[in-house]
C-alpha positions as CSV (number, residue, x, y, z in Angstrom):
1,M,-22.8,-13.6,-1.9
2,P,-22.6,-15.7,1.3
3,S,-22.2,-13.7,4.5
4,V,-22.7,-14.2,8.2
5,D,-26.1,-13.7,9.6
6,D,-25.9,-10.2,11.1
7,S,-29.0,-10.7,13.2
8,A,-27.0,-13.1,15.4
9,Q,-24.2,-10.6,16.1
10,P,-23.6,-9.6,19.7
11,G,-24.4,-6.0,20.7
12,L,-22.8,-3.6,23.1
13,G,-22.4,-5.1,26.5
14,Q,-23.2,-8.7,25.4
15,G,-20.7,-11.5,26.0
16,P,-19.3,-13.9,23.4
17,R,-21.3,-16.9,22.2
18,Q,-18.3,-19.1,22.6
19,A,-18.6,-20.8,19.2
20,R,-15.6,-23.0,18.3
21,D,-13.9,-22.3,15.0
22,F,-15.8,-19.1,14.4
23,I,-13.1,-18.0,11.9
24,E,-11.3,-20.8,10.0
25,F,-8.3,-20.5,7.7
26,H,-7.7,-23.7,5.9
27,R,-4.5,-24.2,3.9
28,L,-4.5,-20.6,2.6
29,A,-2.1,-19.6,-0.1
30,L,-1.8,-16.4,-2.1
31,T,0.5,-15.5,-5.0
32,Y,0.2,-12.2,-6.7
33,V,1.7,-10.8,-9.8
34,S,4.2,-8.0,-9.7
35,A,6.1,-6.1,-12.4
36,S,9.1,-8.4,-11.7
37,G,7.1,-11.6,-11.7
38,P,4.9,-13.7,-9.3
39,V,5.4,-13.2,-5.5
40,E,4.3,-15.9,-3.1
41,A,2.9,-13.9,-0.1
42,V,1.3,-16.7,2.0
43,R,1.7,-20.5,1.9
44,D,-0.3,-23.2,3.6
45,V,-1.7,-21.2,6.5
46,S,-4.2,-22.9,8.7
47,A,-5.7,-21.5,11.9
48,S,-9.0,-21.3,13.8
49,I,-10.3,-18.5,16.0
50,S,-13.1,-18.9,18.6
51,E,-15.9,-16.4,18.9
52,G,-15.1,-13.6,21.4
53,E,-11.3,-14.4,21.2
54,F,-8.6,-11.7,20.9
55,V,-5.9,-13.0,18.6
56,C,-2.8,-11.1,17.6
57,I,-0.6,-11.9,14.6
58,V,3.1,-10.9,14.6
59,G,5.7,-11.5,12.0
60,P,8.4,-9.9,9.8
61,S,7.4,-7.2,7.3
62,G,6.0,-8.7,4.1
63,C,5.0,-12.0,5.6
64,G,1.3,-11.7,4.8
65,K,-0.2,-10.5,8.1
66,S,-2.3,-7.8,6.4
67,T,-3.1,-10.2,3.6
68,L,-4.7,-12.6,6.1
69,L,-6.9,-9.8,7.4
70,R,-8.1,-8.9,4.0
71,M,-8.8,-12.6,3.2
72,A,-10.8,-12.9,6.4
73,A,-12.9,-9.8,5.4
74,G,-13.4,-11.2,1.9
75,L,-11.6,-8.3,0.4
76,R,-9.0,-10.6,-1.2
77,R,-9.4,-14.0,-2.6
78,P,-6.8,-16.7,-1.8
79,T,-5.0,-18.4,-4.7
80,S,-5.9,-21.7,-2.9
81,G,-7.5,-22.7,0.4
82,T,-10.6,-21.5,2.1
83,V,-11.8,-19.0,4.7
84,R,-14.9,-19.7,6.7
85,V,-16.8,-17.4,9.1
86,A,-19.4,-19.1,11.2
87,H,-19.0,-22.1,9.0
88,T,-19.9,-20.1,5.9
89,P,-17.4,-19.9,3.1
90,V,-16.1,-16.4,2.5
91,T,-16.4,-15.6,-1.3
92,G,-16.7,-11.8,-1.1
93,P,-16.8,-8.9,1.3
94,I,-18.7,-9.8,4.5
95,K,-21.0,-7.6,6.5
96,S,-19.9,-9.0,9.8
97,A,-16.4,-7.5,9.8
98,G,-15.3,-4.0,10.7
99,M,-11.7,-2.9,9.9
100,V,-9.4,-0.4,11.5
101,F,-6.2,0.6,9.6
102,Q,-2.9,2.1,10.7
103,A,-4.1,5.5,9.5
104,P,-7.6,6.7,10.7
105,I,-8.6,7.8,7.1
106,L,-11.1,10.4,8.3
107,M,-12.9,12.9,6.0
108,Q,-11.4,16.2,7.0
109,W,-14.6,18.2,6.1
110,R,-16.8,16.0,8.3
111,N,-17.1,16.2,12.1
112,V,-16.6,13.3,14.4
113,L,-20.2,12.2,14.4
114,D,-20.5,12.4,10.6
115,N,-17.2,10.5,10.2
116,I,-18.6,7.7,12.3
117,L,-21.9,7.6,10.4
118,I,-20.0,7.0,7.1
119,G,-20.2,3.3,8.0
120,A,-24.0,3.4,7.6
121,E,-23.9,5.4,4.4
122,L,-21.4,3.0,2.8
123,G,-23.8,0.2,3.7
124,N,-26.7,2.1,2.0
125,L,-28.4,2.4,5.4
126,P,-30.2,5.5,6.8
127,P,-27.6,7.2,9.1
128,R,-30.3,8.6,11.4
129,R,-31.2,5.0,12.4
130,Y,-27.6,4.7,13.8
131,L,-27.5,8.1,15.7
132,D,-28.1,6.6,19.1
133,R,-25.5,3.9,18.6
134,A,-23.0,6.5,17.3
135,H,-23.4,8.5,20.4
136,A,-23.1,5.4,22.6
137,L,-19.8,4.6,20.9
138,I,-18.6,8.1,21.3
139,E,-19.2,7.8,25.0
140,L,-17.7,4.3,25.2
141,T,-14.5,5.4,23.5
142,G,-14.0,8.5,25.7
143,L,-14.9,11.0,22.9
144,K,-17.9,12.6,24.8
145,G,-18.0,16.3,24.0
146,F,-16.1,15.9,20.7
147,A,-19.0,14.9,18.4
148,D,-19.0,18.3,16.6
149,K,-15.2,18.5,16.4
150,F,-13.3,18.1,13.1
151,P,-10.3,15.8,12.6
152,R,-7.8,18.7,12.6
153,E,-9.0,19.5,16.1
154,L,-8.2,16.0,17.4
155,S,-5.0,14.3,18.5
156,G,-3.7,11.2,16.6
157,G,-5.1,9.0,19.4
158,M,-8.5,10.6,19.3
159,Q,-8.6,10.3,15.5
160,Q,-8.0,6.6,15.8
161,R,-10.8,6.3,18.4
162,V,-13.1,7.8,15.8
163,A,-11.9,5.2,13.3
164,L,-12.7,2.5,15.9
165,C,-16.2,3.9,16.4
166,R,-16.8,3.9,12.6
167,A,-15.7,0.2,12.5
168,L,-18.1,-0.7,15.3
169,L,-21.1,1.3,14.1
170,L,-22.9,-1.5,12.4
171,D,-22.1,-3.8,15.4
172,P,-19.9,-6.3,13.5
173,A,-19.2,-9.7,15.0
174,I,-15.5,-9.4,14.0
175,L,-13.0,-6.5,14.4
176,L,-10.0,-6.7,12.1
177,M,-7.2,-4.3,13.2
178,D,-4.1,-3.7,10.9
179,E,-1.4,-2.1,13.1
180,P,-3.9,0.6,14.3
181,F,-1.5,2.2,16.8
182,G,1.7,1.9,14.7
183,A,1.9,5.6,13.8
184,L,1.2,6.9,17.4
185,D,3.9,8.0,19.8
186,A,4.8,5.6,22.6
187,M,2.7,7.1,25.4
188,T,-0.4,7.5,23.2
189,R,0.0,4.0,22.0
190,D,0.0,2.7,25.5
191,D,-3.1,4.7,26.3
192,M,-4.9,3.3,23.2
193,T,-3.9,-0.2,24.0
194,L,-5.5,0.1,27.4
195,E,-8.5,1.8,25.9
196,L,-8.9,-1.0,23.4
197,L,-8.9,-3.7,26.1
198,R,-11.5,-1.7,28.1
199,I,-13.7,-1.6,25.0
200,W,-13.1,-5.3,24.2
201,E,-14.1,-6.3,27.7
202,T,-17.4,-4.4,27.2
203,T,-18.2,-5.7,23.7
204,R,-16.3,-9.0,23.5
205,K,-16.0,-8.9,19.7
206,T,-13.8,-11.4,18.0
207,V,-10.6,-9.5,17.3
208,I,-7.7,-10.2,14.9
209,F,-5.0,-7.6,15.6
210,V,-1.9,-7.3,13.4
211,T,1.2,-5.7,15.1
212,H,5.0,-5.6,14.8
213,S,5.2,-5.1,18.6
214,I,5.7,-8.4,20.6
215,P,4.9,-6.8,24.0
216,E,1.8,-5.2,22.5
217,A,0.7,-8.6,21.2
218,V,1.3,-10.4,24.5
219,F,-0.5,-7.6,26.5
220,L,-3.6,-7.7,24.3
221,A,-4.1,-11.3,23.2
222,D,-5.6,-14.6,24.3
223,R,-3.3,-16.2,21.7
224,V,-0.5,-14.9,19.5
225,I,0.1,-16.4,16.0
226,V,3.7,-16.0,14.9
227,M,4.3,-15.9,11.2
228,S,7.5,-16.8,9.3
229,A,9.2,-14.7,6.8
230,R,7.7,-14.6,3.3
231,P,6.1,-16.7,2.1
232,G,4.2,-16.4,5.4
233,R,3.4,-19.6,7.3
234,V,2.4,-20.2,10.8
235,A,5.6,-20.7,12.7
236,K,4.0,-21.2,16.1
237,V,0.9,-20.3,18.1
238,Y,1.3,-19.1,21.7
239,D,-1.5,-19.3,24.4
240,I,-1.3,-16.2,26.6
241,P,-2.4,-17.5,30.1
242,L,-2.2,-14.1,31.7
243,A,-5.1,-13.0,33.9
244,R,-7.6,-10.5,32.8
245,P,-8.3,-7.7,33.1
246,R,-4.8,-6.7,32.0
247,T,-3.1,-3.8,33.8
248,V,0.2,-1.9,33.2
249,A,1.6,-3.8,36.2
250,L,1.4,-7.0,34.2
251,R,4.4,-5.9,32.1
252,A,6.6,-6.2,35.2
253,Q,5.7,-9.9,35.8
254,P,8.3,-12.5,34.8
255,E,5.7,-14.5,32.9
256,F,5.1,-11.5,30.6
257,G,8.8,-11.0,29.9
258,Q,9.3,-14.7,29.2
259,L,6.5,-14.9,26.7
260,C,8.0,-11.9,24.9
261,V,11.4,-13.5,24.8
262,D,10.0,-16.8,23.6
263,I,8.1,-15.1,20.7
264,Y,11.1,-13.1,19.8
265,N,13.2,-16.2,19.5
266,T,10.6,-18.0,17.4
267,L,10.7,-15.0,15.0
268,K,14.5,-15.1,14.8
269,V,15.1,-18.8,14.5
270,G,14.9,-19.9,10.8
271,E,16.1,-16.6,9.4
272,P,19.4,-16.9,7.5
273,G,22.4,-16.5,9.9
274,S,20.1,-16.1,12.9
275,A,20.3,-17.6,16.4
276,Q,18.5,-17.4,19.7
277,F,19.8,-14.1,21.0
278,L,17.8,-13.9,24.3
């Protein structure tokens, strides 16, 4: 099974290698069979993502955003088209990707440290070898002092930090995030967005982040890919030329607001009976 060379992956504190076309989607299409017949989820999607880039995907519900993440990870095969990571065709699950989902999916009977080490166990690797890294990630994500706590003793935001540590344990080159903050309250979501940016500035992983929130996408991303309604296609790609590091004050800048309006209008145009409302 082809996979990316894990020995070349960046570690904590290292910068991106700046490879062009690190992740490539070429004319991806996916049709799945439902009880009522075939459903075309994604049609003719092409995009490329550079190494170390933070890319957000926004689009209507059911347009194939999560499907693209799963195809990037090799968890789902396209009906047609190809996915390449580091110029290697993706034909099955790849070791170089870590995933974070909307729900943290923690084992309630295991403490924080043991939940993080699950990543090593699932990879048939000795967990003890990853103890130092697990503790480094606990400190990096602001969980110091909570290694022995159980999920029921943590807030929703802290549980999602544990899920992020688990995804980063094996030092993947790629971080795939499927609406990871969608279930959090507004204040916790803001805190987690800032925390994620702080961690990304430290690790410079290649990130593909799916969200329904346009302001969240603009705040996080180097580029935002806007998807059309199902079957999902790339409607437009926006460069986000806002300075880093990003701060809360950025949201008050006219450039930030204008980008949010532009993306909103791109999402609305083309829907039946829609118009440019803003």
